[in-house]
C-alpha positions, 0 to 999 in steps of 0.5 A: 499500500505504501509503495503506491502512495503518491503523496498528499496533493499540494504537499511538496508535490513535484510539478515538473522539471523545466530547463533543469529547475524543479518546481514544487507545489506546497500550496497546502502550506497555509500556516507557519507550521506547514511552511516550516515542514516544507522548507525543512524537506530540502537540503539546498537553499530555495527560491520561494513564492509565499503569501496570500490571505490573512488568517490572522496568525503570526509569521515570526515562528517561521522567520529563522527557518526562512532566513536559513533555507531561503535565498530568494523570497517572493511575496505576494498577497495580503500577508506579504508585508507581515511576512517580510516584517517577521523575516527582516526583524529576525536576528538572523536576517541578512539582506545579502543572503536573502533577497525579498521581492514583492509581486501582485500575482502568481503569474508575475511571481513565476516570471520573477523566478525565471528572471532570477534564474536568468540572472544567476545563469548569467552571473555564473557565465561571467564567472566562467568567462573570467575563469577561462580568460584567466586560465588562457592568460596564465597558459600563455604566460607559462607557454611564453616562459617555457619559450625563453 
């Protein structure tokens, strides 16, 4: 029975992999406790879309884990500012480690994720180009020194 269990719908539900990016739906995480469970399911830092209706619950309980597990936080909905306040007022908050964005719709949030990923890939390509240029320059110097 357990071998055939596909998990709970909307609970860290794998949606698809597109261009090397794995997308998960954790829309069942409508409270800080459930957000914590979702974030703690991953070993690497994440890009997270969060926010929605205000259920009048505090977000401070998830702030520490968000600061540890999230590298880009995209906020939307009525709770966006409350979540941001909880996260940025946490003692472990560092704006260099966690960037926060605000969007007005899920479509805009997904577009923001793609924009962030494109910037990351661009920065990596620049680093690779710099490394390759440095490698070529060092190799040329080495060849030049051998030629003397």
